[in-house]
C-alpha angles and dihedrals in degrees: 000000000000120000123191107202114197119209133193090191095251112132095218092053092044090052090058098046094042089049092056094043091051091048092051088048089059089059101042140002111277141178112209124205119189116213129185117230122257128230118264089250092055091045092055092047094048092046093053091047092043093230139115110202095185090066100040094113094041130090116255112279124247091189131022112199132182145148127209131052091261091066098054102085093042092053093050092048090050091052091047091055102035110015128232133124120287118223116186120195105214140026100299125227088225126066113293091230091068091069128067091220135006119198105200134174115250092238089070086068097220119178115247113268134164093253097047129092115183123211140194096245131319126329122248140176097244115122129206115268115205091183100062118166104247093206096052122095132178133198118199120195131196118178141190112022144158094248106042137046110234112217113184094196094052093044091049093051093050094048094045090053093047092052096044092049092051104058094159095059127088104218132211121185127200128194130197136218087270096055115106109253099244098048100094094043092051093049094048091050093049098046096050090204139116095274116175110225119213106189113196092228091059102033124071126220089247091056092049090052089053089056090048090050093052103037117096094196123041129178119194133186113249095247094061100080096158090054090052091058093045090052093048090049090055092058096247126146102252131207130186123230101212126235130178113262118237107175107323098126096156094048091045092053091050093050093046091053091053091050091048090051089052092240094115131036124208119223090245092057093043090050089063100044105018093220136110125203115259116257120256135213092220099082111086113122095177091059092044093051092047090051091048091053089049092049090051092053097248089135 
C-alpha cells in the first residue's frame, strides 16, 4: 500500500503523521513517500489543471496523510489529481466533509460523525518499552508559551527537589528552543549532581526519543503536551512540572483528565506522597487509530 505523507516541516506535526504511518505499517506492508506542502497559489493552479507535479514520479496513493493546517489544501489537490483517501490529523480549518477521515483530539469536542476518530491527545511514533532502565530518569522542558506562565524560580525549585529526592536515578535534562537560556545552568548548579545536559541545539529529536524510550521516570513541564503523550506511550512513570495557566483551556482540560485517570501525577501531588503511577502498555493512540482504520475497511 502506498502512503503519501505530507509535511509542513514542523516537528510536532511530523511526529503525528509519522506515528500513524508507522502504526499502519505494523498492520500491513506499506511504502511511504514524504511530500512537502505547496503554496496556496500552487494548490489553486494545480487543482484547476487537475495535476499534482510533486507526485508525478510516484505511484498513485492509497492513503494521503498529513498534520497541520498548511497540509490541507495540498492533500486535497493530490487526491483530486491522483485518487486515494485523505486522513487529516487534527481539527481541520476546512469543512470536515472534505476529508475521508479526521483524527481529532477529544478536547476539541467534535460531534460524532462517520469520518471522525477521536483520540486522547496527539499521535506519536513512540512504542511501549517493557525493558525500561529503572535507574534512568529524564526531565523535558518547554518554555515560553501562549498558554502557560514560565517561572524560572518555580521550575528550578521543583526540579531540584525531584532530583534530590531520587538519589538512585541517573538524570538527564533536555531543554527546547522555548526554554530561557539560563535554565539548565541554574539547575545544574543547584543540584550539585552529575546531571546529563541535552541541549536542543546539539541533540536531535531521534536522540530525545531514545531517551524517552529507555527512561523509567520522566518529568515534563506542563506546556509540553506532546512530550507528555510520547512519554506515556513509552510506558514510563510520568510526572508534571507545574506552571501557572494563562489561557490554555484545551491543554488544561487534557492534562486534568490524565491526572484524574491516574496516568499523570502533578508535582504538588507527588510532593505529598513521593510516588508516580507505574507506566502501562495500554496507551498507544497511533496503534489504536491504525486498527480502527483497518476495522473500518480504509485499508
